[in-house]
C-alpha positions in Angstrom: 80.8 119.2 152.7 83.3 121.3 153.3 86.2 122.1 150.5 88.7 119.6 151.4 86.1 116.4 150.8 85.2 118.1 147.5 88.7 117.9 146.5 89.3 114.5 147.5 86.7 113.1 145.8 87.0 114.9 143.0 90.8 113.4 143.0 89.2 110.3 143.8 86.5 110.7 140.4 90.0 111.7 138.5 91.8 108.8 139.6 88.9 106.3 138.5 88.6 108.2 135.1 92.4 108.1 134.4 92.1 103.6 135.4 89.1 103.4 132.5 90.7 105.4 130.3 94.1 103.4 130.3 91.5 100.5 130.4 89.9 101.5 127.5 93.3 102.5 125.6 94.7 99.2 125.6 91.8 97.9 124.6 91.4 99.9 121.6 95.6 99.3 120.7 94.7 95.3 120.8 91.7 95.9 118.5 94.0 97.7 116.0 96.6 94.7 116.4 93.5 92.6 115.5 92.1 94.8 112.8 95.9 95.2 110.8 96.3 91.2 110.9 92.7 90.7 109.4 93.6 93.3 107.0 97.1 91.2 106.3 94.7 88.4 105.7 92.2 89.6 103.6 95.1 91.1 101.3 96.3 87.4 101.6 93.7 85.7 100.3 92.8 88.3 97.2 95.5 87.9 95.9 95.2 84.6 95.8 91.8 84.8 94.8 93.2 86.7 91.5 96.1 84.0 91.3 93.6 81.1 91.2 90.6 83.1 88.9 93.9 83.6 86.6 94.9 80.1 86.8 91.4 78.9 86.0 89.1 82.1 84.2 89.6 80.8 81.0 88.1 77.2 81.4 85.0 79.2 82.2 84.9 81.4 79.6 85.1 78.2 77.0 82.4 76.3 78.8 78.9 76.2 77.3 75.8 77.9 78.8 74.4 75.8 81.4 71.3 75.4 79.6 73.0 73.3 76.4 
């Protein structure tokens, strides 16, 4: 294999690696968007849960234990 063939092979590999890296980056960016959206949803659910526990928490404290 001469030098020109080796350089051509390396350039070809580099092009495929660049394409793979770009594809992986695109997937990573999309996954980060999904994670951020899920974090916002989780925060909203936790806030809602805390609000509901604040409303109904006093009823549970006044209730007799289940063995009565």
